C-alpha positions in Angstrom: -18.3 21.4 21.0 -16.2 18.2 19.9 -16.8 16.5 23.2 -20.6 17.0 22.8 -20.5 15.8 19.2 -18.4 12.7 20.4 -20.9 12.0 23.2 -23.9 12.1 20.9 -22.4 9.9 18.5 -21.4 7.1 21.2 -25.0 7.4 22.7 -26.5 6.8 19.4 -24.8 3.5 19.4 -26.3 2.7 22.8 -23.3 3.4 24.9 -22.2 6.4 27.0 -19.0 8.4 27.9 -17.8 9.1 31.4 -14.4 10.3 33.0 -12.7 7.1 34.8 -12.9 8.7 38.2 -14.6 7.9 41.5 -17.2 10.7 41.0 -18.5 9.4 37.6 -17.6 5.7 37.3 -18.7 2.8 39.3 -15.5 0.9 38.6 -13.3 3.6 39.4 -15.1 4.1 42.9 -15.1 0.4 43.7 -11.5 -0.2 43.1 -10.7 3.0 45.1 -12.8 1.6 47.9 -11.1 -1.7 47.9 -7.7 0.1 47.9 -8.6 2.4 50.7 -9.5 -0.6 52.9 -6.4 -2.5 51.7 -8.6 -5.5 50.6 -6.5 -8.4 49.4 -9.0 -11.4 49.5 -12.5 -11.3 47.8 -15.1 -14.0 48.4 -17.3 -14.1 45.1 -20.5 -15.9 46.4 -23.0 -16.7 43.8 -20.2 -16.4 41.1 -22.2 -17.8 38.3 -19.9 -18.1 35.1 -17.1 -15.6 36.6 -18.5 -12.3 35.5 -17.5 -10.6 38.8 -14.0 -12.2 38.9 -13.4 -11.0 35.3 -14.5 -7.6 36.2 -12.3 -7.4 39.3 -9.3 -8.2 37.1 -10.4 -5.6 34.5 -10.4 -2.7 37.1 -7.0 -3.6 38.5 -7.7 -5.8 41.6 -4.7 -8.1 42.0 -5.4 -10.0 45.2 -6.9 -13.3 45.9 -10.6 -14.2 44.6 -12.4 -17.3 45.7 -15.6 -18.2 43.9 -18.6 -20.2 45.0 -21.0 -21.4 42.6 -23.6 -24.4 42.8 -24.9 -24.9 39.2 -23.2 -27.4 37.3 -23.1 -25.9 33.9 -22.3 -22.4 35.2 -19.4 -23.8 37.4 -17.9 -25.5 34.5 -17.4 -22.2 32.6 -16.3 -20.6 36.0 -13.5 -23.2 36.3 -12.3 -22.3 32.8 -12.5 -18.7 33.3 -10.2 -19.0 36.3 -7.8 -21.6 34.9 -5.0 -19.4 34.1 -5.2 -17.2 37.2 -3.3 -18.8 40.1 -4.8 -16.3 42.6 -8.5 -17.2 41.5 -9.7 -20.1 43.3 -12.9 -22.1 42.9 -14.6 -23.6 46.0 -16.1 -27.1 46.0 -19.6 -27.0 44.5 -22.2 -26.0 46.9 -24.9 -23.7 47.4 -24.3 -21.3 50.5 -26.9 -20.9 53.1 -27.7 -21.0 57.0 -27.3 -24.9 57.3 -25.4 -28.0 56.0 -27.3 -30.5 53.8 -28.8 -30.5 50.2 -31.1 -28.0 48.5 -33.0 -27.8 45.3 -32.1 -24.8 42.9 -34.3 -23.3 40.4 -32.4 -23.0 37.2 -33.0 -19.6 35.2 -33.1 -19.5 31.3 -30.4 -16.7 31.6 -28.6 -18.7 34.3 -27.6 -15.6 36.6 -31.2 -15.4 37.8 -31.1 -18.8 39.4 -32.2 -19.0 43.1 -33.2 -21.3 45.9 -36.3 -19.1 46.1 -39.5 -19.0 43.8 -39.3 -16.2 41.3 -42.1 -13.6 41.3 -43.9 -12.2 38.4 -42.2 -8.7 38.9 -39.0 -10.4 38.0 -40.3 -12.5 35.0 -42.3 -9.6 33.7 -39.3 -7.4 33.7 -36.9 -10.0 32.1 -38.9 -12.9 30.4 -35.6 -14.7 29.5 -35.0 -15.2 33.3 -38.0 -17.6 33.8 -37.2 -20.8 35.4 -36.4 -23.8 33.0 -35.7 -26.5 35.5 -34.2 -27.6 38.9 -31.0 -28.8 40.0 -30.0 -30.5 43.5 -27.0 -29.0 45.2 -25.0 -29.5 48.3 -25.8 -26.8 50.8 -22.9 -25.5 53.0 -22.6 -22.8 55.6 -19.8 -20.3 54.8 -18.1 -21.0 58.0 -18.2 -24.7 57.1 -16.9 -24.4 53.7 -14.6 -21.3 53.3 -12.8 -20.6 56.8 -9.5 -22.1 55.5 -9.4 -19.5 52.6 -8.7 -16.8 55.2 -5.3 -16.3 56.2 -3.7 -14.2 59.3 -3.1 -11.4 56.9 -6.3 -11.5 54.9 -8.2 -8.3 54.4 -11.7 -9.9 53.5 -14.5 -8.5 51.4 -17.4 -10.6 50.5 -19.7 -10.2 47.3 -23.0 -12.0 47.8 -25.3 -12.2 44.9 -27.5 -15.2 45.5 -30.8 -13.8 44.2 -32.8 -13.1 47.3 -30.9 -15.7 49.6 -28.4 -13.0 50.9 -29.7 -13.1 54.6 -29.4 -17.0 54.8 -25.8 -16.7 53.5 -25.0 -14.1 56.2 -26.6 -16.3 58.9 -24.4 -19.2 57.9 -21.1 -17.2 58.4 -21.0 -15.4 61.6 -17.3 -16.3 62.2 -16.1 -15.2 58.7 -18.5 -12.2 58.7 -16.9 -11.0 61.7 -13.5 -11.1 60.0 -14.8 -9.2 56.7 -14.2 -5.5 56.5 -16.5 -5.0 53.6 -19.5 -6.4 51.8 -21.3 -6.0 48.7 -24.9 -7.4 48.2 -27.3 -7.4 45.4 -30.5 -6.0 47.1 -34.1 -5.9 45.6 -36.1 -2.7 45.9 -39.3 -4.5 45.3 -40.2 -8.3 45.7 -38.6 -10.5 42.9 -38.3 -13.8 44.8 -40.7 -15.1 47.5 -39.8 -14.5 51.1 -36.8 -12.3 50.2 -35.8 -9.4 52.6 -35.9 -6.2 50.7 -33.3 -3.3 50.6 -34.7 -1.5 53.8 -34.7 -4.6 55.9 -31.2 -5.6 55.0 -29.9 -2.3 55.6 -31.0 -2.3 59.2 -29.6 -5.8 59.6 -26.2 -4.9 58.4 -26.3 -1.8 60.5 -26.8 -3.7 63.6 -23.8 -5.8 63.0 -21.5 -3.0 62.3 -21.6 -2.3 58.6 -22.5 1.2 57.2 -23.5 1.7 53.4 -20.9 3.3 51.3 -22.1 3.2 47.8 -24.9 1.8 45.6 -24.9 1.0 41.6 -28.0 0.0 39.5 -28.1 -3.8 38.6 -31.7 -4.4 37.2 -33.9 -1.9 35.6 -37.5 -2.7 34.3 -37.1 -1.7 30.6 -40.9 -1.1 30.4 -40.9 1.7 32.9 -37.2 2.1 33.8 -38.0 1.5 37.4 -35.0 0.5 39.5 -35.5 -3.0 40.7 -32.1 -4.0 42.2 -28.9 -2.4 43.2 -25.6 -3.6 44.1 -24.9 -2.0 47.8 -21.5 -1.8 49.0 -20.8 -1.5 52.8 -17.8 -1.3 55.0 -17.4 -1.4 58.8 -18.2 1.7 60.5 
């Protein structure tokens, strides 16, 4: 009875109460999967201001983190966020893709929805604050070009890739490092949110072909008007 009253009170404030265990907590499940695979190095590709890095430390990950972020303003905040953490490194400024060169980035009003790709109405209508407000030129690097030296002989590498529809190009530019990774987490869309982005089903097939099996999914982006799920964080490990 007391538990039900407490849960109703918490929900009235816009929160919910769950036990911290893999069956009912995304964080508990994720840290348990990392521990089961002995992950000691995580690439945070599309780090923005360091939100994922902070969440890793908050749930208890104590290994190395290497963050990649191309936007100047977001990267400045990221550098400050990691400054006191000796195991959290920030890679040179660059967008990650399937070739080396330069590229124009669309800067979103909420920063985290910024992308190489053009944003579609599905996205803007569900999150008006994400509409593009400008562009910024960035170096473009293949993951194998920029990041190979971060992987040591004893590294157990996991890659988190959140590049707003550009995930396939990130994978194409890192075949060597991808071959060393034991797990991946990608933010994948269930409906088109950016022009020419591959959707969840297509990416699932691509990853299965190269040896990764789906282990978990967590909601990321929901249309507040209809409650339709638009994006998920999908976690994969080698089968």
